[in-house]
C-alpha positions in Angstrom: 16.3 -8.0 -1.5 12.7 -6.9 -1.1 11.8 -8.8 -4.2 13.4 -12.0 -2.8 11.5 -11.6 0.5 8.2 -11.1 -1.3 8.9 -14.0 -3.6 9.6 -16.3 -0.6 6.6 -15.1 1.3 4.4 -15.7 -1.8 5.7 -19.2 -2.3 5.4 -20.1 1.4 1.8 -18.7 1.5 0.8 -20.6 -1.6 2.3 -23.9 -0.5 2.2 -24.1 3.2 -0.1 -21.2 4.1 -3.7 -20.8 3.0 -3.0 -22.5 -0.3 -4.4 -21.6 -3.7 -8.0 -22.0 -2.8 -8.2 -18.7 -0.8 -7.0 -15.2 -1.5 -3.3 -14.9 -0.8 -3.5 -11.8 1.3 -0.2 -12.4 3.2 2.1 -11.4 0.3 0.0 -8.3 -0.3 0.4 -7.3 3.3 4.1 -7.9 3.2 4.4 -5.9 0.1 2.4 -3.1 1.7 4.6 -3.2 4.8 7.8 -2.9 2.6 6.3 0.1 0.7 5.1 1.7 4.0 8.6 1.3 5.5 10.2 3.0 2.4 7.7 5.9 2.8 8.5 6.3 6.5 12.2 6.2 5.8 11.7 9.1 3.3 9.7 11.0 6.0 12.7 10.4 8.4 15.1 11.7 5.8 13.0 14.8 5.2 12.7 15.5 8.9 16.5 15.3 9.4 17.5 17.1 6.2 15.4 20.3 6.5 16.4 21.5 3.0 12.8 21.4 1.7 10.9 24.5 2.8 7.5 23.7 1.5 6.6 20.1 1.7 3.4 20.5 -0.3 5.5 21.4 -3.3 7.8 18.3 -3.0 6.4 15.6 -5.4 8.2 12.7 -3.6 6.7 13.8 -0.2 3.3 13.9 -1.7 3.8 10.5 -3.3 5.0 9.1 0.0 1.8 10.4 1.7 -0.4 8.9 -1.0 1.5 5.5 -0.8 1.2 5.5 3.0 -2.5 6.1 3.0 -3.2 3.7 0.1 -1.0 0.8 1.3 -2.1 1.0 4.9 -5.8 0.9 4.1 -5.5 -1.7 1.4 -3.3 -3.9 3.6 -5.9 -3.8 6.3 -8.7 -4.7 3.9 -6.7 -7.5 2.3 -5.8 -8.8 5.7 -9.4 -9.3 6.7 -10.7 -10.3 3.3 -10.6 -14.1 3.8 -12.3 -13.8 7.2 -14.9 -11.5 5.7 -15.5 -13.9 2.8 -16.0 -16.7 5.3 -18.6 -14.5 7.1 -20.6 -13.4 4.0 -20.2 -12.2 0.4 -21.4 -8.7 1.4 -18.6 -8.3 4.0 -16.1 -9.4 1.3 -17.6 -6.9 -1.1 -17.1 -4.1 1.5 -13.4 -5.0 1.7 -13.1 -4.9 -2.1 -15.1 -1.6 -2.2 -12.7 -0.1 0.4 -9.7 -1.2 -1.8 -11.3 0.3 -4.9 -12.0 3.6 -3.3 -8.5 3.8 -1.9 -7.1 2.9 -5.4 -9.2 5.7 -7.0 -8.0 8.2 -4.4 -4.4 7.0 -4.9 -4.7 7.5 -8.7 -6.0 11.0 -8.1 -3.1 11.7 -5.9 -0.7 10.4 -8.6 -2.2 13.0 -11.0 -1.6 15.7 -8.4 1.9 14.5 -7.9 2.6 14.5 -11.6 1.2 18.1 -11.8 3.5 19.2 -9.0 6.5 17.5 -10.6 5.9 19.2 -14.0 5.5 22.6 -12.3 8.7 22.2 -10.4 
């Protein structure tokens, strides 16, 4: 279902939205919103389950935290990218730099999650 929603938003944004001449940031923001909602649903499940004693040892919790930080920051940066590009190239570079830093931090968190999953 999420793939269908994302596909429809992508087609709509490419044809009737900003077109193909600008960065299609709307599908990226919708995808980030879907992933953030999945992470928040996992937090809700953990809060109601209470079977996990130490959350810092649960790899799925750590993955959800990393996804929440990465997707929220990158969605915000992609959301303002077209406006920043219209302003100046330097502002657009700052948006891309934020995305790259968040991507690097997310990859580091993935290594930490994998380390926790192997030690489990």
